[in-house]
Steps between C-alpha positions, in 0.01 A plus 500: 500500500412537868286188475793302362727615782236412760451160337876430507530613861204292610600177319880532496574158657250324274652671197848389607382139529322526167817634340701216659256238367504653152881508508525135609250389234691690232823332616335159475379579146848621403667188642255267325555686173877464536472129583278443196755683286782278634289187441436607139871561443583161651242328278638673191855398594402135558313486167805643323721238666265221390493639145879509491524145636250365246677687221828338597338156510343554157831622357675196647249264345499676162873558468645199677263211561327503163832451322564184700142377489486539121829314452525124467635478860174609659421156646851478645470838676150435629587155628801629690298788637254244639782273631447224246817313406584348163687176441852491642437806715545474873457712806825526692498508874815634655581366842765704672666330791582689815842342551692792348285742697577316823874516425482878464309532827759281677784713364334820622446351846866397518608851406270653762644272767855574388465882481465666837635849438621733225854363502375144446276627221793663316713191550224275360450733202874496418515120537211457255666729245825308529316169451331639189835609356656155547 
């Protein structure tokens, strides 16, 4: 026992540093273990998500698409899915002019120029309501 006490007294600073190094190494091992555990949980979660997604796709194909593909309209559905048109079918292009939009912008600018304070705003509001009634 006396030898142990003498040893500790003689090498106390070295033992402190050794204890610090052991503590730091054990912390590193614990952190790596925890990170591996989190990575495993993340991998399991992503695999479960992929399984669920594939299951939904399979169910969609089995319960929905197969009914249409086995019907006599299969060529019609596939051609429209691939943007192929039949006879007397057309693609419509809608061209919206900006004239009505410009009129609305002009009206708003006129109102902004006309309204300078709260009293003018109330007066304009009442005038619009009266015009709508007539």
